[in-house]
ROMI-623388 format. One record per atom (N, C-alpha, C): x, z, y negated; atom name; residue in one letter. Coordinates in steps of 0.05 Angstrom, whole numbers, plus 5000, padded with zeros to 4 digits. Example, Ala and Ser with C-alpha at 12.3 -4.5 7.8 and 13.67 -1.06 7.14 Angstrom:
<nodes>
node u:5264&w:5156&v:5114&atom:N&rest:A
node u:5246&w:5156&v:5090&atom:CA&rest:A
node u:5264&w:5156&v:5066&atom:C&rest:A
node u:5257&w:5142&v:5045&atom:N&rest:S
node u:5273&w:5143&v:5021&atom:CA&rest:S
node u:5258&w:5157&v:4999&atom:C&rest:S
</nodes>
This chain:
<nodes>
node u:5111&w:2782&v:1613&atom:N&rest:M
node u:5103&w:2759&v:1618&atom:CA&rest:M
node u:5070&w:2758&v:1626&atom:C&rest:M
node u:5050&w:2749&v:1612&atom:N&rest:S
node u:5020&w:2740&v:1633&atom:CA&rest:S
node u:5020&w:2731&v:1644&atom:C&rest:S
node u:5015&w:2732&v:1662&atom:N&rest:R
node u:5020&w:2694&v:1680&atom:CA&rest:R
node u:4992&w:2683&v:1664&atom:C&rest:R
node u:4975&w:2683&v:1643&atom:N&rest:Q
node u:4962&w:2667&v:1621&atom:CA&rest:Q
node u:4987&w:2654&v:1614&atom:C&rest:Q
node u:5004&w:2681&v:1589&atom:N&rest:S
node u:5028&w:2658&v:1576&atom:CA&rest:S
node u:5046&w:2647&v:1595&atom:C&rest:S
node u:5040&w:2655&v:1634&atom:N&rest:D
node u:5074&w:2634&v:1643&atom:CA&rest:D
node u:5061&w:2609&v:1626&atom:C&rest:D
node u:5033&w:2607&v:1644&atom:N&rest:F
node u:5030&w:2580&v:1650&atom:CA&rest:F
node u:5026&w:2563&v:1625&atom:C&rest:F
node u:5008&w:2580&v:1600&atom:N&rest:L
node u:5023&w:2558&v:1582&atom:CA&rest:L
node u:5042&w:2555&v:1566&atom:C&rest:L
node u:5059&w:2561&v:1580&atom:N&rest:S
node u:5083&w:2558&v:1563&atom:CA&rest:S
node u:5105&w:2538&v:1580&atom:C&rest:S
node u:5091&w:2528&v:1605&atom:N&rest:Q
node u:5103&w:2519&v:1628&atom:CA&rest:Q
node u:5103&w:2491&v:1630&atom:C&rest:Q
node u:5114&w:2474&v:1625&atom:N&rest:R
node u:5123&w:2440&v:1613&atom:CA&rest:R
node u:5110&w:2426&v:1635&atom:C&rest:R
node u:5083&w:2416&v:1643&atom:N&rest:R
node u:5069&w:2400&v:1660&atom:CA&rest:R
node u:5085&w:2375&v:1663&atom:C&rest:R
node u:5084&w:2362&v:1682&atom:N&rest:R
node u:5089&w:2323&v:1682&atom:CA&rest:R
node u:5059&w:2316&v:1686&atom:C&rest:R
node u:5066&w:2296&v:1687&atom:N&rest:I
node u:5030&w:2284&v:1691&atom:CA&rest:I
node u:5027&w:2247&v:1698&atom:C&rest:I
node u:5035&w:2241&v:1720&atom:N&rest:C
node u:5037&w:2208&v:1710&atom:CA&rest:C
node u:5012&w:2202&v:1720&atom:C&rest:C
node u:5023&w:2164&v:1708&atom:N&rest:S
node u:4987&w:2147&v:1715&atom:CA&rest:S
node u:4999&w:2132&v:1716&atom:C&rest:S
node u:4978&w:2128&v:1747&atom:N&rest:W
node u:4982&w:2100&v:1763&atom:CA&rest:W
node u:4955&w:2073&v:1745&atom:C&rest:W
node u:4965&w:2052&v:1743&atom:N&rest:D
node u:4954&w:2034&v:1726&atom:CA&rest:D
node u:4943&w:2022&v:1759&atom:C&rest:D
node u:4913&w:2023&v:1764&atom:N&rest:L
node u:4917&w:1992&v:1795&atom:CA&rest:L
node u:4918&w:1966&v:1788&atom:C&rest:L
node u:4920&w:1958&v:1752&atom:N&rest:Q
node u:4914&w:1937&v:1748&atom:CA&rest:Q
node u:4937&w:1943&v:1723&atom:C&rest:Q
node u:4964&w:1933&v:1729&atom:N&rest:P
node u:4976&w:1940&v:1703&atom:CA&rest:P
node u:4997&w:1918&v:1692&atom:C&rest:P
node u:4978&w:1892&v:1703&atom:N&rest:Q
node u:4986&w:1866&v:1680&atom:CA&rest:Q
node u:4950&w:1864&v:1667&atom:C&rest:Q
node u:4934&w:1872&v:1667&atom:N&rest:Q
node u:4920&w:1874&v:1636&atom:CA&rest:Q
node u:4926&w:1904&v:1616&atom:C&rest:Q
node u:4932&w:1883&v:1615&atom:N&rest:L
node u:4937&w:1912&v:1576&atom:CA&rest:L
node u:4906&w:1898&v:1551&atom:C&rest:L
node u:4896&w:1922&v:1550&atom:N&rest:D
node u:4879&w:1924&v:1534&atom:CA&rest:D
node u:4878&w:1960&v:1507&atom:C&rest:D
node u:4862&w:1953&v:1498&atom:N&rest:S
node u:4869&w:1977&v:1479&atom:CA&rest:S
node u:4865&w:2002&v:1483&atom:C&rest:S
node u:4840&w:2009&v:1505&atom:N&rest:F
node u:4836&w:2036&v:1510&atom:CA&rest:F
node u:4850&w:2042&v:1526&atom:C&rest:F
node u:4873&w:2036&v:1552&atom:N&rest:K
node u:4896&w:2031&v:1562&atom:CA&rest:K
node u:4915&w:2039&v:1545&atom:C&rest:K
node u:4922&w:2031&v:1514&atom:N&rest:A
node u:4941&w:2042&v:1499&atom:CA&rest:A
node u:4933&w:2077&v:1479&atom:C&rest:A
node u:4900&w:2072&v:1494&atom:N&rest:S
node u:4891&w:2087&v:1478&atom:CA&rest:S
node u:4880&w:2116&v:1499&atom:C&rest:S
node u:4887&w:2120&v:1516&atom:N&rest:L
node u:4879&w:2138&v:1542&atom:CA&rest:L
node u:4914&w:2146&v:1537&atom:C&rest:L
node u:4926&w:2126&v:1540&atom:N&rest:E
node u:4960&w:2136&v:1540&atom:CA&rest:E
node u:4970&w:2158&v:1523&atom:C&rest:E
node u:4965&w:2136&v:1495&atom:N&rest:Q
node u:4965&w:2149&v:1469&atom:CA&rest:Q
node u:4958&w:2181&v:1477&atom:C&rest:Q
node u:4928&w:2196&v:1486&atom:N&rest:Q
node u:4920&w:2219&v:1474&atom:CA&rest:Q
node u:4941&w:2220&v:1511&atom:C&rest:Q
node u:4946&w:2222&v:1531&atom:N&rest:L
node u:4957&w:2229&v:1541&atom:CA&rest:L
node u:4968&w:2255&v:1544&atom:C&rest:L
node u:4992&w:2229&v:1521&atom:N&rest:R
node u:5023&w:2244&v:1510&atom:CA&rest:R
node u:5021&w:2260&v:1495&atom:C&rest:R
node u:5002&w:2258&v:1475&atom:N&rest:F
node u:4995&w:2288&v:1453&atom:CA&rest:F
node u:4971&w:2315&v:1469&atom:C&rest:F
node u:4983&w:2303&v:1506&atom:N&rest:L
node u:4971&w:2339&v:1493&atom:CA&rest:L
node u:4983&w:2358&v:1506&atom:C&rest:L
node u:4980&w:2364&v:1491&atom:N&rest:P
node u:5004&w:2406&v:1488&atom:CA&rest:P
node u:5020&w:2399&v:1510&atom:C&rest:P
node u:5046&w:2410&v:1520&atom:N&rest:Q
node u:5065&w:2417&v:1540&atom:CA&rest:Q
node u:5069&w:2406&v:1563&atom:C&rest:Q
node u:5048&w:2388&v:1564&atom:N&rest:M
node u:5055&w:2354&v:1594&atom:CA&rest:M
node u:5079&w:2333&v:1581&atom:C&rest:M
node u:5100&w:2332&v:1604&atom:N&rest:T
node u:5103&w:2309&v:1599&atom:CA&rest:T
node u:5091&w:2286&v:1615&atom:C&rest:T
node u:5087&w:2259&v:1599&atom:N&rest:W
node u:5088&w:2234&v:1616&atom:CA&rest:W
node u:5097&w:2212&v:1633&atom:C&rest:W
node u:5092&w:2199&v:1663&atom:N&rest:Y
node u:5106&w:2171&v:1663&atom:CA&rest:Y
node u:5089&w:2170&v:1681&atom:C&rest:Y
node u:5107&w:2146&v:1677&atom:N&rest:R
node u:5083&w:2112&v:1680&atom:CA&rest:R
node u:5100&w:2108&v:1704&atom:C&rest:R
node u:5068&w:2109&v:1725&atom:N&rest:L
node u:5081&w:2104&v:1759&atom:CA&rest:L
node u:5072&w:2068&v:1758&atom:C&rest:L
node u:5103&w:2051&v:1778&atom:N&rest:K
node u:5092&w:2025&v:1776&atom:CA&rest:K
node u:5066&w:2020&v:1815&atom:C&rest:K
node u:5073&w:2048&v:1829&atom:N&rest:A
node u:5062&w:2054&v:1858&atom:CA&rest:A
node u:5055&w:2074&v:1857&atom:C&rest:A
node u:5041&w:2080&v:1892&atom:N&rest:L
node u:5036&w:2096&v:1898&atom:CA&rest:L
node u:5061&w:2117&v:1911&atom:C&rest:L
node u:5082&w:2107&v:1916&atom:N&rest:D
node u:5107&w:2100&v:1923&atom:CA&rest:D
node u:5125&w:2106&v:1893&atom:C&rest:D
node u:5135&w:2113&v:1875&atom:N&rest:D
node u:5154&w:2111&v:1864&atom:CA&rest:D
node u:5170&w:2141&v:1862&atom:C&rest:D
node u:5183&w:2138&v:1861&atom:N&rest:P
node u:5193&w:2157&v:1867&atom:CA&rest:P
node u:5182&w:2182&v:1845&atom:C&rest:P
node u:5179&w:2173&v:1826&atom:N&rest:E
node u:5185&w:2191&v:1785&atom:CA&rest:E
node u:5153&w:2199&v:1808&atom:C&rest:E
node u:5149&w:2204&v:1820&atom:N&rest:L
node u:5118&w:2217&v:1828&atom:CA&rest:L
node u:5124&w:2241&v:1840&atom:C&rest:L
node u:5133&w:2259&v:1851&atom:N&rest:F
node u:5148&w:2273&v:1857&atom:CA&rest:F
node u:5177&w:2282&v:1837&atom:C&rest:F
node u:5171&w:2312&v:1831&atom:N&rest:P
node u:5152&w:2333&v:1818&atom:CA&rest:P
node u:5125&w:2305&v:1812&atom:C&rest:P
node u:5097&w:2326&v:1817&atom:N&rest:C
node u:5072&w:2308&v:1790&atom:CA&rest:C
node u:5047&w:2335&v:1799&atom:C&rest:C
node u:5040&w:2345&v:1762&atom:N&rest:D
node u:5016&w:2363&v:1770&atom:CA&rest:D
node u:4997&w:2363&v:1777&atom:C&rest:D
node u:4996&w:2329&v:1754&atom:N&rest:L
node u:4961&w:2318&v:1757&atom:CA&rest:L
node u:4965&w:2271&v:1752&atom:C&rest:L
node u:4953&w:2275&v:1782&atom:N&rest:L
node u:4959&w:2246&v:1781&atom:CA&rest:L
node u:4939&w:2226&v:1770&atom:C&rest:L
node u:4937&w:2206&v:1730&atom:N&rest:V
node u:4921&w:2205&v:1719&atom:CA&rest:V
node u:4918&w:2168&v:1744&atom:C&rest:V
node u:4897&w:2169&v:1748&atom:N&rest:V
node u:4883&w:2137&v:1756&atom:CA&rest:V
node u:4869&w:2122&v:1747&atom:C&rest:V
node u:4877&w:2103&v:1732&atom:N&rest:Y
node u:4865&w:2084&v:1722&atom:CA&rest:Y
node u:4860&w:2059&v:1741&atom:C&rest:Y
node u:4823&w:2054&v:1736&atom:N&rest:S
node u:4816&w:2040&v:1757&atom:CA&rest:S
node u:4791&w:2033&v:1766&atom:C&rest:S
node u:4784&w:2031&v:1728&atom:N&rest:W
node u:4757&w:2016&v:1725&atom:CA&rest:W
node u:4745&w:1981&v:1724&atom:C&rest:W
node u:4763&w:1962&v:1746&atom:N&rest:H
node u:4758&w:1952&v:1746&atom:CA&rest:H
node u:4743&w:1948&v:1777&atom:C&rest:H
node u:4754&w:1973&v:1795&atom:N&rest:L
node u:4740&w:1960&v:1809&atom:CA&rest:L
node u:4707&w:1968&v:1825&atom:C&rest:L
node u:4690&w:1960&v:1838&atom:N&rest:S
node u:4685&w:1960&v:1831&atom:CA&rest:S
node u:4654&w:1974&v:1843&atom:C&rest:S
node u:4635&w:1979&v:1844&atom:N&rest:E
node u:4621&w:2016&v:1856&atom:CA&rest:E
node u:4629&w:2013&v:1888&atom:C&rest:E
node u:4631&w:1995&v:1913&atom:N&rest:N
node u:4630&w:1990&v:1939&atom:CA&rest:N
node u:4666&w:1991&v:1937&atom:C&rest:N
node u:4680&w:1978&v:1926&atom:N&rest:E
node u:4720&w:1981&v:1922&atom:CA&rest:E
node u:4731&w:2005&v:1908&atom:C&rest:E
node u:4711&w:2015&v:1897&atom:N&rest:M
node u:4713&w:2041&v:1887&atom:CA&rest:M
node u:4719&w:2068&v:1922&atom:C&rest:M
node u:4697&w:2070&v:1931&atom:N&rest:L
node u:4689&w:2087&v:1952&atom:CA&rest:L
node u:4698&w:2084&v:1971&atom:C&rest:L
node u:4724&w:2059&v:1968&atom:N&rest:M
node u:4743&w:2049&v:2001&atom:CA&rest:M
node u:4756&w:2050&v:1988&atom:C&rest:M
node u:4775&w:2054&v:1950&atom:N&rest:W
node u:4795&w:2058&v:1956&atom:CA&rest:W
node u:4805&w:2092&v:1949&atom:C&rest:W
node u:4774&w:2100&v:1940&atom:N&rest:L
node u:4781&w:2139&v:1952&atom:CA&rest:L
node u:4784&w:2131&v:1976&atom:C&rest:L
node u:4771&w:2131&v:1995&atom:N&rest:D
node u:4782&w:2136&v:2030&atom:CA&rest:D
node u:4819&w:2138&v:2026&atom:C&rest:D
node u:4825&w:2111&v:2014&atom:N&rest:G
node u:4841&w:2106&v:2025&atom:CA&rest:G
node u:4865&w:2115&v:2012&atom:C&rest:G
node u:4861&w:2117&v:1990&atom:N&rest:F
node u:4881&w:2133&v:1973&atom:CA&rest:F
node u:4899&w:2166&v:1973&atom:C&rest:F
node u:4865&w:2181&v:1993&atom:N&rest:E
node u:4873&w:2203&v:1984&atom:CA&rest:E
node u:4886&w:2191&v:2032&atom:C&rest:E
node u:4883&w:2176&v:2039&atom:N&rest:K
node u:4905&w:2183&v:2065&atom:CA&rest:K
node u:4921&w:2166&v:2057&atom:C&rest:K
node u:4936&w:2163&v:2033&atom:N&rest:R
node u:4950&w:2153&v:2025&atom:CA&rest:R
node u:4976&w:2182&v:2020&atom:C&rest:R
node u:4959&w:2197&v:1997&atom:N&rest:L
node u:4974&w:2218&v:1981&atom:CA&rest:L
node u:4984&w:2237&v:2011&atom:C&rest:L
node u:4949&w:2243&v:2032&atom:N&rest:K
node u:4953&w:2255&v:2054&atom:CA&rest:K
node u:4991&w:2249&v:2074&atom:C&rest:K
node u:4987&w:2228&v:2067&atom:N&rest:K
node u:5010&w:2210&v:2085&atom:CA&rest:K
node u:5045&w:2214&v:2067&atom:C&rest:K
node u:5043&w:2200&v:2050&atom:N&rest:Q
node u:5069&w:2226&v:2028&atom:CA&rest:Q
node u:5051&w:2251&v:2027&atom:C&rest:Q
node u:5045&w:2262&v:2038&atom:N&rest:R
node u:5044&w:2308&v:2042&atom:CA&rest:R
node u:5036&w:2300&v:2004&atom:C&rest:R
node u:5025&w:2280&v:1989&atom:N&rest:A
node u:5016&w:2295&v:1973&atom:CA&rest:A
node u:5007&w:2306&v:1966&atom:C&rest:A
node u:4976&w:2315&v:1974&atom:N&rest:I
node u:4950&w:2328&v:1978&atom:CA&rest:I
node u:4945&w:2350&v:1962&atom:C&rest:I
node u:4974&w:2355&v:1941&atom:N&rest:W
node u:4960&w:2384&v:1930&atom:CA&rest:W
node u:4964&w:2377&v:1906&atom:C&rest:W
node u:4972&w:2340&v:1905&atom:N&rest:I
node u:4981&w:2336&v:1869&atom:CA&rest:I
node u:4929&w:2334&v:1855&atom:C&rest:I
node u:4930&w:2339&v:1851&atom:N&rest:P
node u:4901&w:2334&v:1826&atom:CA&rest:P
node u:4907&w:2310&v:1827&atom:C&rest:P
node u:4885&w:2291&v:1828&atom:N&rest:S
node u:4867&w:2267&v:1800&atom:CA&rest:S
node u:4860&w:2277&v:1784&atom:C&rest:S
node u:4867&w:2249&v:1769&atom:N&rest:L
node u:4834&w:2252&v:1760&atom:CA&rest:L
node u:4843&w:2217&v:1763&atom:C&rest:L
node u:4829&w:2200&v:1759&atom:N&rest:I
node u:4812&w:2180&v:1766&atom:CA&rest:I
node u:4787&w:2168&v:1743&atom:C&rest:I
node u:4797&w:2148&v:1740&atom:N&rest:V
node u:4788&w:2139&v:1706&atom:CA&rest:V
node u:4769&w:2109&v:1713&atom:C&rest:V
node u:4742&w:2105&v:1711&atom:N&rest:T
node u:4730&w:2091&v:1733&atom:CA&rest:T
node u:4713&w:2104&v:1713&atom:C&rest:T
node u:4688&w:2083&v:1715&atom:N&rest:P
node u:4654&w:2068&v:1711&atom:CA&rest:P
node u:4634&w:2069&v:1727&atom:C&rest:P
node u:4654&w:2086&v:1749&atom:N&rest:L
node u:4629&w:2090&v:1763&atom:CA&rest:L
node u:4599&w:2102&v:1761&atom:C&rest:L
node u:4571&w:2082&v:1771&atom:N&rest:A
node u:4563&w:2101&v:1767&atom:CA&rest:A
node u:4559&w:2118&v:1781&atom:C&rest:A
node u:4525&w:2125&v:1759&atom:N&rest:L
node u:4511&w:2149&v:1774&atom:CA&rest:L
node u:4508&w:2146&v:1808&atom:C&rest:L
node u:4496&w:2126&v:1811&atom:N&rest:S
node u:4487&w:2132&v:1832&atom:CA&rest:S
node u:4496&w:2131&v:1862&atom:C&rest:S
node u:4529&w:2128&v:1853&atom:N&rest:S
node u:4553&w:2144&v:1879&atom:CA&rest:S
node u:4556&w:2155&v:1876&atom:C&rest:S
node u:4545&w:2179&v:1864&atom:N&rest:I
node u:4564&w:2205&v:1849&atom:CA&rest:I
node u:4555&w:2228&v:1888&atom:C&rest:I
node u:4520&w:2219&v:1893&atom:N&rest:P
node u:4516&w:2230&v:1917&atom:CA&rest:P
node u:4539&w:2226&v:1934&atom:C&rest:P
node u:4545&w:2204&v:1943&atom:N&rest:E
node u:4560&w:2190&v:1968&atom:CA&rest:E
node u:4587&w:2217&v:1961&atom:C&rest:E
node u:4605&w:2201&v:1941&atom:N&rest:I
node u:4630&w:2222&v:1938&atom:CA&rest:I
node u:4629&w:2252&v:1943&atom:C&rest:I
node u:4607&w:2254&v:1938&atom:N&rest:L
node u:4610&w:2293&v:1933&atom:CA&rest:L
node u:4599&w:2302&v:1960&atom:C&rest:L
node u:4587&w:2293&v:1980&atom:N&rest:E
node u:4599&w:2303&v:2009&atom:CA&rest:E
node u:4626&w:2294&v:2025&atom:C&rest:E
node u:4632&w:2270&v:2016&atom:N&rest:R
node u:4669&w:2257&v:2017&atom:CA&rest:R
node u:4686&w:2282&v:2002&atom:C&rest:R
node u:4675&w:2284&v:1986&atom:N&rest:T
node u:4696&w:2307&v:1964&atom:CA&rest:T
node u:4693&w:2335&v:1992&atom:C&rest:T
node u:4666&w:2347&v:1996&atom:N&rest:L
node u:4675&w:2377&v:1998&atom:CA&rest:L
node u:4674&w:2369&v:2028&atom:C&rest:L
node u:4674&w:2349&v:2045&atom:N&rest:Q
node u:4695&w:2349&v:2068&atom:CA&rest:Q
node u:4723&w:2355&v:2065&atom:C&rest:Q
node u:4732&w:2327&v:2036&atom:N&rest:S
node u:4763&w:2351&v:2051&atom:CA&rest:S
node u:4785&w:2351&v:2033&atom:C&rest:S
node u:4806&w:2361&v:2030&atom:N&rest:N
node u:4811&w:2382&v:2017&atom:CA&rest:N
node u:4841&w:2372&v:1998&atom:C&rest:N
node u:4821&w:2368&v:1967&atom:N&rest:W
node u:4834&w:2335&v:1950&atom:CA&rest:W
node u:4816&w:2348&v:1913&atom:C&rest:W
node u:4827&w:2362&v:1910&atom:N&rest:Y
node u:4825&w:2363&v:1877&atom:CA&rest:Y
node u:4822&w:2337&v:1873&atom:C&rest:Y
node u:4793&w:2329&v:1864&atom:N&rest:F
node u:4799&w:2303&v:1839&atom:CA&rest:F
node u:4778&w:2296&v:1821&atom:C&rest:F
node u:4776&w:2275&v:1802&atom:N&rest:D
node u:4758&w:2294&v:1780&atom:CA&rest:D
node u:4764&w:2247&v:1765&atom:C&rest:D
node u:4723&w:2244&v:1769&atom:N&rest:L
node u:4714&w:2219&v:1756&atom:CA&rest:L
node u:4718&w:2229&v:1719&atom:C&rest:L
node u:4737&w:2206&v:1715&atom:N&rest:I
node u:4720&w:2205&v:1685&atom:CA&rest:I
node u:4724&w:2173&v:1670&atom:C&rest:I
node u:4691&w:2180&v:1659&atom:N&rest:H
node u:4678&w:2157&v:1649&atom:CA&rest:H
node u:4709&w:2139&v:1631&atom:C&rest:H
node u:4701&w:2122&v:1632&atom:N&rest:P
node u:4726&w:2103&v:1598&atom:CA&rest:P
node u:4718&w:2113&v:1577&atom:C&rest:P
node u:4688&w:2126&v:1579&atom:N&rest:E
node u:4663&w:2106&v:1553&atom:CA&rest:E
node u:4668&w:2143&v:1531&atom:C&rest:E
node u:4673&w:2171&v:1561&atom:N&rest:H
node u:4672&w:2192&v:1554&atom:CA&rest:H
node u:4716&w:2210&v:1557&atom:C&rest:H
node u:4725&w:2202&v:1541&atom:N&rest:L
node u:4749&w:2227&v:1547&atom:CA&rest:L
node u:4738&w:2239&v:1521&atom:C&rest:L
node u:4730&w:2245&v:1516&atom:N&rest:S
node u:4737&w:2270&v:1502&atom:CA&rest:S
node u:4731&w:2298&v:1505&atom:C&rest:S
node u:4733&w:2286&v:1532&atom:N&rest:S
node u:4727&w:2314&v:1552&atom:CA&rest:S
node u:4753&w:2315&v:1571&atom:C&rest:S
node u:4768&w:2301&v:1562&atom:N&rest:L
node u:4806&w:2297&v:1576&atom:CA&rest:L
node u:4811&w:2318&v:1577&atom:C&rest:L
node u:4819&w:2327&v:1551&atom:N&rest:P
node u:4843&w:2360&v:1554&atom:CA&rest:P
node u:4824&w:2378&v:1576&atom:C&rest:P
node u:4803&w:2390&v:1566&atom:N&rest:I
node u:4785&w:2398&v:1592&atom:CA&rest:I
node u:4799&w:2396&v:1613&atom:C&rest:I
node u:4794&w:2357&v:1626&atom:N&rest:R
node u:4795&w:2362&v:1648&atom:CA&rest:R
node u:4812&w:2359&v:1661&atom:C&rest:R
node u:4827&w:2349&v:1643&atom:N&rest:V
node u:4870&w:2364&v:1658&atom:CA&rest:V
node u:4873&w:2380&v:1653&atom:C&rest:V
node u:4861&w:2404&v:1648&atom:N&rest:A
node u:4866&w:2425&v:1653&atom:CA&rest:A
node u:4859&w:2446&v:1669&atom:C&rest:A
node u:4839&w:2430&v:1658&atom:N&rest:N
node u:4826&w:2452&v:1701&atom:CA&rest:N
node u:4834&w:2431&v:1720&atom:C&rest:N
node u:4834&w:2422&v:1725&atom:N&rest:L
node u:4857&w:2403&v:1751&atom:CA&rest:L
node u:4881&w:2422&v:1747&atom:C&rest:L
node u:4903&w:2416&v:1723&atom:N&rest:L
node u:4921&w:2431&v:1720&atom:CA&rest:L
node u:4924&w:2469&v:1739&atom:C&rest:L
node u:4895&w:2477&v:1727&atom:N&rest:R
node u:4894&w:2509&v:1744&atom:CA&rest:R
node u:4891&w:2505&v:1775&atom:C&rest:R
node u:4878&w:2487&v:1778&atom:N&rest:I
node u:4875&w:2486&v:1813&atom:CA&rest:I
node u:4898&w:2476&v:1826&atom:C&rest:I
node u:4904&w:2458&v:1811&atom:N&rest:H
node u:4946&w:2451&v:1823&atom:CA&rest:H
node u:4964&w:2472&v:1828&atom:C&rest:H
node u:4975&w:2498&v:1803&atom:N&rest:D
node u:4974&w:2531&v:1799&atom:CA&rest:D
node u:4966&w:2535&v:1812&atom:C&rest:D
node u:4943&w:2539&v:1820&atom:N&rest:H
node u:4928&w:2562&v:1852&atom:CA&rest:H
node u:4931&w:2555&v:1874&atom:C&rest:H
node u:4931&w:2524&v:1881&atom:N&rest:L
node u:4943&w:2526&v:1907&atom:CA&rest:L
node u:4965&w:2528&v:1902&atom:C&rest:L
node u:4982&w:2522&v:1887&atom:N&rest:H
node u:5018&w:2529&v:1894&atom:CA&rest:H
node u:5019&w:2565&v:1897&atom:C&rest:H
node u:4994&w:2577&v:1875&atom:N&rest:E
node u:5001&w:2609&v:1882&atom:CA&rest:E
node u:4988&w:2613&v:1914&atom:C&rest:E
node u:4977&w:2603&v:1927&atom:N&rest:L
node u:4973&w:2611&v:1961&atom:CA&rest:L
node u:4977&w:2593&v:1974&atom:C&rest:L
node u:5001&w:2572&v:1968&atom:N&rest:E
node u:5018&w:2580&v:1984&atom:CA&rest:E
node u:5046&w:2588&v:1982&atom:C&rest:E
node u:5045&w:2609&v:1958&atom:N&rest:R
node u:5065&w:2632&v:1951&atom:CA&rest:R
node u:5060&w:2652&v:1980&atom:C&rest:R
node u:5023&w:2654&v:1967&atom:N&rest:Y
node u:5019&w:2690&v:1987&atom:CA&rest:Y
node u:5015&w:2666&v:2010&atom:C&rest:Y
node u:5014&w:2649&v:2028&atom:N&rest:E
node u:5026&w:2651&v:2053&atom:CA&rest:E
node u:5047&w:2648&v:2066&atom:C&rest:E
node u:5078&w:2648&v:2040&atom:N&rest:S
node u:5102&w:2635&v:2047&atom:CA&rest:S
node u:5109&w:2676&v:2043&atom:C&rest:S
node u:5088&w:2691&v:2030&atom:N&rest:E
node u:5104&w:2713&v:2038&atom:CA&rest:E
node u:5090&w:2724&v:2056&atom:C&rest:E
node u:5059&w:2740&v:2064&atom:N&rest:I
node u:5050&w:2735&v:2096&atom:CA&rest:I
node u:5067&w:2741&v:2122&atom:C&rest:I
node u:5068&w:2718&v:2118&atom:N&rest:T
node u:5092&w:2709&v:2133&atom:CA&rest:T
node u:5114&w:2731&v:2134&atom:C&rest:T
node u:5144&w:2723&v:2115&atom:N&rest:Q
node u:5148&w:2749&v:2108&atom:CA&rest:Q
node u:5142&w:2779&v:2114&atom:C&rest:Q
node u:5119&w:2788&v:2108&atom:N&rest:L
node u:5118&w:2813&v:2111&atom:CA&rest:L
node u:5110&w:2815&v:2148&atom:C&rest:L
node u:5094&w:2792&v:2166&atom:N&rest:Q
node u:5090&w:2792&v:2182&atom:CA&rest:Q
node u:5111&w:2792&v:2214&atom:C&rest:Q
node u:5141&w:2772&v:2195&atom:N&rest:T
node u:5158&w:2773&v:2209&atom:CA&rest:T
node u:5166&w:2814&v:2210&atom:C&rest:T
node u:5173&w:2830&v:2174&atom:N&rest:V
node u:5184&w:2844&v:2185&atom:CA&rest:V
node u:5164&w:2873&v:2198&atom:C&rest:V
node u:5146&w:2877&v:2195&atom:N&rest:V
node u:5122&w:2877&v:2213&atom:CA&rest:V
node u:5119&w:2871&v:2240&atom:C&rest:V
node u:5130&w:2865&v:2244&atom:N&rest:G
node u:5144&w:2862&v:2273&atom:CA&rest:G
node u:5168&w:2870&v:2287&atom:C&rest:G
node u:5196&w:2863&v:2273&atom:N&rest:S
node u:5214&w:2875&v:2286&atom:CA&rest:S
node u:5207&w:2902&v:2261&atom:C&rest:S
node u:5190&w:2927&v:2256&atom:N&rest:I
node u:5195&w:2942&v:2248&atom:CA&rest:I
node u:5166&w:2954&v:2281&atom:C&rest:I
node u:5154&w:2929&v:2284&atom:N&rest:E
node u:5146&w:2948&v:2318&atom:CA&rest:E
node u:5165&w:2959&v:2338&atom:C&rest:E
node u:5179&w:2933&v:2343&atom:N&rest:K
node u:5195&w:2927&v:2352&atom:CA&rest:K
node u:5219&w:2942&v:2355&atom:C&rest:K
node u:5233&w:2956&v:2335&atom:N&rest:E
node u:5241&w:2983&v:2327&atom:CA&rest:E
node u:5232&w:3002&v:2344&atom:C&rest:E
node u:5204&w:2999&v:2317&atom:N&rest:L
node u:5188&w:3032&v:2335&atom:CA&rest:L
node u:5185&w:3027&v:2363&atom:C&rest:L
node u:5176&w:3016&v:2375&atom:N&rest:E
node u:5190&w:3013&v:2410&atom:CA&rest:E
node u:5203&w:3027&v:2433&atom:C&rest:E
node u:5234&w:3009&v:2410&atom:N&rest:R
node u:5253&w:3014&v:2426&atom:CA&rest:R
node u:5256&w:3048&v:2417&atom:C&rest:R
node u:5265&w:3057&v:2386&atom:N&rest:L
node u:5252&w:3082&v:2399&atom:CA&rest:L
node u:5249&w:3104&v:2411&atom:C&rest:L
node u:5221&w:3089&v:2422&atom:N&rest:K
node u:5189&w:3105&v:2430&atom:CA&rest:K
node u:5216&w:3110&v:2460&atom:C&rest:K
node u:5221&w:3081&v:2476&atom:N&rest:N
node u:5221&w:3083&v:2495&atom:CA&rest:N
node u:5256&w:3103&v:2499&atom:C&rest:N
node u:5267&w:3096&v:2487&atom:N&rest:G
node u:5283&w:3110&v:2483&atom:CA&rest:G
node u:5288&w:3143&v:2485&atom:C&rest:G
node u:5255&w:3130&v:2467&atom:N&rest:A
node u:5267&w:3175&v:2470&atom:CA&rest:A
node u:5246&w:3202&v:2498&atom:C&rest:A
node u:5249&w:3173&v:2500&atom:N&rest:T
node u:5236&w:3188&v:2526&atom:CA&rest:T
node u:5252&w:3181&v:2553&atom:C&rest:T
</nodes>
C-alpha cells in the first residue's frame, strides 16, 4: 500500500476546544456538524486543554471568535506555551477567529519564530475547512515521519559505533 493511500485510509482524531462553552449558537453547531462529516475523522469535544481526551490528537480545533484582537494575540502566546508544557507542540491547531487582517503581520513574525503549526480561519469562511484540515493533518503526519527518521538515524549511529569499535578491536588484536 502506498503512503498516500495509507494516509487516506487512516482514521484521524480531531479534538475541539471551545473557549466559551456556555455560549451556544448556530455557528458552533454548524462547525461541529462539518467536523463530524469529514471523512475518516473521529471528533472529540474537549472540556479543557488538559482534558485526558486530548491524547492522542491529530488536529486541535479551537473556537475563539469571542476574543478581541489583543486578547487573541496574548492568548496565542499562552496557548503555545501550554502546549509545549504538555509536550503536545506536535499537535497542529486550527483556530476559528474573526481576527482582523491588521494583526496578521504580527502573527506571521511570531509564527516564524515558533515551532508550532497552526492556521487561522474566519468564522465566515468555513468553505475552506476541509482543505485546511487536510493540510494540517499532512503537516502532522510529516512531523511524525521526521520523528521516526530521527529514531532510525540514532539506531543506525549506534550500530555504526559498535561496528567501528569491533573493527578497532579486531585491528588491535591482529597486530
